[in-house]
C-alpha positions as CSV (number, residue, x, y, z in Angstrom):
1,X,-24.8,37.0,26.5
2,X,-27.4,34.7,24.9
3,X,-26.0,35.2,21.4
4,X,-22.7,33.3,22.1
5,X,-24.3,29.9,22.4
6,X,-26.4,30.6,19.3
7,X,-23.4,31.7,17.4
8,X,-21.5,28.6,18.5
9,X,-24.3,26.3,17.5
10,X,-24.5,28.1,14.1
11,X,-20.8,27.7,13.5
12,X,-20.9,24.0,14.4
13,X,-23.9,23.4,12.1
14,X,-22.1,25.3,9.3
15,X,-18.9,23.2,9.8
16,X,-20.9,20.0,9.7
17,X,-22.6,21.0,6.5
18,X,-19.3,21.9,4.8
19,X,-17.6,18.6,5.7
20,X,-20.5,16.4,4.7
21,X,-20.7,18.0,1.3
22,X,-17.0,17.1,0.6
23,X,-17.9,13.4,0.9
24,X,-20.6,13.4,-1.7
25,X,-20.1,11.4,-4.9
26,X,-20.8,13.4,-8.0
27,X,-21.9,12.2,-11.4
28,X,-19.1,10.3,-13.2
29,X,-17.2,9.4,-10.1
30,X,-17.2,5.9,-8.7
31,X,-18.2,5.2,-5.1
32,X,-15.7,3.9,-2.6
33,X,-17.3,0.4,-2.9
34,X,-17.0,0.5,-6.7
35,X,-13.3,1.6,-6.4
36,X,-12.5,-1.2,-4.0
37,X,-14.3,-3.7,-6.3
38,X,-12.3,-2.5,-9.3
39,X,-9.1,-2.8,-7.4
40,X,-10.0,-6.3,-6.3
41,X,-10.8,-7.3,-9.9
42,X,-7.5,-5.9,-11.1
43,X,-5.6,-7.8,-8.4
44,X,-7.4,-11.0,-9.2
45,X,-6.7,-10.7,-12.9
46,X,-3.0,-10.0,-12.3
47,X,-2.8,-13.0,-10.0
48,X,-4.3,-15.3,-12.6
49,X,-1.9,-13.9,-15.3
50,X,1.0,-14.6,-12.9
51,X,-0.1,-18.2,-12.3
52,X,-0.8,-19.0,-16.0
53,X,1.9,-20.8,-18.0
54,X,0.8,-19.1,-21.3
55,X,0.0,-15.5,-20.5
56,X,2.6,-13.1,-19.3
57,X,1.9,-11.0,-16.2
58,X,5.2,-9.1,-16.8
59,X,4.2,-7.8,-20.3
60,X,0.5,-7.2,-19.5
61,X,-1.0,-4.1,-17.8
62,X,-4.4,-4.4,-16.2
63,X,-6.8,-1.6,-15.4
64,X,-10.4,-1.9,-14.2
65,X,-13.1,0.7,-14.3
66,X,-16.7,0.0,-13.4
67,X,-16.1,-3.7,-13.7
68,X,-14.6,-3.5,-17.2
69,X,-11.1,-4.8,-17.4
70,X,-8.7,-3.2,-19.9
71,X,-5.7,-5.3,-20.9
72,X,-2.7,-3.7,-22.6
73,X,0.9,-4.5,-23.4
74,X,2.5,-7.1,-25.6
75,X,2.1,-10.8,-26.2
76,X,4.4,-13.2,-28.1
77,X,1.5,-14.9,-29.9
78,X,-2.2,-14.6,-30.6
79,X,-2.7,-17.6,-28.2
80,X,-1.1,-15.6,-25.4
81,X,-3.3,-12.6,-26.1
82,X,-6.5,-14.7,-26.2
83,X,-5.5,-16.5,-23.0
84,X,-5.1,-13.2,-21.1
85,X,-8.6,-12.1,-22.1
86,X,-10.1,-15.5,-21.1
87,X,-8.4,-15.3,-17.7
88,X,-9.8,-11.8,-17.2
89,X,-13.3,-12.8,-18.2
90,X,-13.3,-15.7,-15.7
91,X,-12.7,-13.3,-12.7
92,X,-15.9,-12.8,-10.6
93,X,-17.7,-9.5,-11.2
94,X,-16.0,-8.7,-14.5
95,X,-18.6,-7.0,-16.7
96,X,-16.4,-6.9,-19.8
97,X,-12.9,-7.1,-21.2
98,X,-11.1,-4.7,-23.6
99,X,-8.2,-6.6,-25.0
100,X,-5.7,-4.0,-26.3
101,X,-2.7,-6.3,-26.1
102,X,-0.5,-6.1,-29.2
103,X,1.0,-9.3,-30.6
104,X,4.7,-8.8,-31.2
105,X,6.6,-12.0,-31.7
106,X,10.0,-12.1,-30.0
107,X,12.9,-11.0,-32.2
108,X,15.7,-13.4,-32.8
């Protein structure tokens, strides 16, 4: 009869160990805090693009990983492309900007 409480305690300990391992961050993954920071940076860059009269938020895609912002999409001019990068660089906690925006003048 003494083995039942021991077995129950062992099962609880095993379950706790299994669930805590599932929460560990492995190499190459971002922590929850880093993910939230990246999402915040992306949101702030998109908001600045939306408010700017030169850069287009509609034609620019924004992704952030580990504080590095990647811009992609199309711009009507080199000035628009450069403005998008400057807006991204001005956002707090941005570590770098990859500007992959392609300049494609509007067709008439």
